[in-house]
C-alpha positions in Angstrom: 124.3 149.5 136.6 122.3 146.4 137.2 121.5 145.3 140.7 120.8 141.9 142.2 117.6 140.9 143.9 119.2 141.0 147.4 120.4 144.6 146.7 116.8 145.7 145.8 115.4 144.0 148.9 118.1 145.5 151.1 117.3 149.0 149.8 113.6 148.5 150.4 113.9 146.8 153.8 116.9 148.4 155.5 119.2 150.9 153.8 116.6 152.9 151.9 119.2 153.7 149.1 117.7 155.2 145.9 119.1 152.5 143.5 117.1 153.5 140.5 118.4 156.8 139.2 116.5 158.7 136.5 119.5 158.8 134.2 119.7 155.0 134.0 116.6 154.1 132.0 117.7 150.5 131.2 118.0 149.6 134.9 114.2 149.9 135.2 113.8 146.8 133.1 116.0 144.7 135.4 113.9 145.3 138.5 112.2 142.0 139.4 108.9 143.4 140.6 107.1 140.0 140.9 109.9 138.4 142.9 110.2 141.5 145.2 106.5 141.6 146.0 106.5 137.9 146.6 109.4 138.1 149.0 107.8 141.0 150.9 104.5 139.1 151.2 106.0 136.7 153.8 106.0 139.4 156.6 102.9 140.8 158.3 104.2 144.4 158.3 105.0 144.4 154.6 102.1 142.4 153.3 99.8 145.3 152.6 102.5 147.3 150.8 103.3 144.3 148.6 99.6 143.9 147.9 99.2 147.5 146.9 102.2 147.2 144.5 100.9 143.9 143.2 97.4 145.4 142.4 99.1 148.3 140.5 101.3 146.1 138.3 101.0 148.4 135.4 102.9 151.2 137.1 106.5 152.0 136.2 109.0 149.8 138.1 110.7 152.9 139.6 107.4 154.1 141.0 106.8 150.6 142.6 110.4 150.6 144.0 110.0 154.1 145.4 106.7 153.3 147.0 108.0 150.2 148.7 111.1 152.1 149.9 109.0 154.8 151.4 106.1 152.7 152.8 108.1 150.0 154.5 109.8 150.8 157.8 113.5 149.9 158.0 114.1 146.5 159.5 116.2 143.4 158.8 113.9 140.8 157.2 114.8 137.3 156.0 112.7 134.4 155.2 113.1 131.1 153.3 111.1 130.5 150.2 108.3 127.9 150.6 108.9 124.9 148.5 106.3 122.4 147.5 106.8 119.0 149.2 107.1 116.1 146.8 104.5 113.4 147.2 106.0 109.9 146.9 102.8 108.6 145.3 103.1 111.1 142.5 106.7 110.3 141.9 105.8 106.6 141.8 103.1 107.2 139.2 105.4 109.4 137.1 108.0 106.6 137.0 105.5 103.8 136.5 103.3 105.2 133.8 105.7 107.9 132.4 103.2 110.6 133.2 103.9 114.3 133.8 103.5 115.4 137.4 100.2 117.1 136.5 98.8 114.0 134.9 100.0 111.9 137.9 98.1 114.3 140.2 95.0 113.7 138.2 95.6 109.9 138.2 95.6 110.0 142.0 91.9 110.8 142.0 91.1 108.0 139.5 93.1 105.2 141.0 92.1 103.4 144.2 94.2 103.5 147.3 95.1 99.8 146.9 96.3 100.4 143.3 98.4 103.4 144.3 99.9 101.5 147.2 100.8 98.6 144.9 102.5 100.9 142.4 104.4 102.7 145.2 105.6 99.3 146.5 106.7 98.2 143.0 108.6 101.4 142.4 110.3 101.3 145.8 114.0 100.8 145.2 114.9 100.4 148.9 117.8 102.2 150.6 117.6 105.0 153.2 114.8 107.5 153.1 116.2 111.0 153.6 
């Protein structure tokens, strides 16, 4: 049986259910180890356990899951994922020059503030800013 990310996190954080059974070998490949360790790194009490698992990435996913289940105290944990804020200057350069976002970030260091401000004003379509 394949489980979702929230089921894995609930088993690690709160319920302590052994989701990965030895008889189901194919389930081990569906365990999202990187995403689980990233979501556990947002909390001070789970940070070190997540770092230990992250430093031992080569271990079997069942071993990683069992370690996290045993090392982390049961508690309800929830956090929102951090998202990168979009820079309006980069969006204007992408639209004006047809650059990728990465090239637009590089262009910010080359262009002067006056040139960037002029491009932002030219690309401004008006309307409400939400």
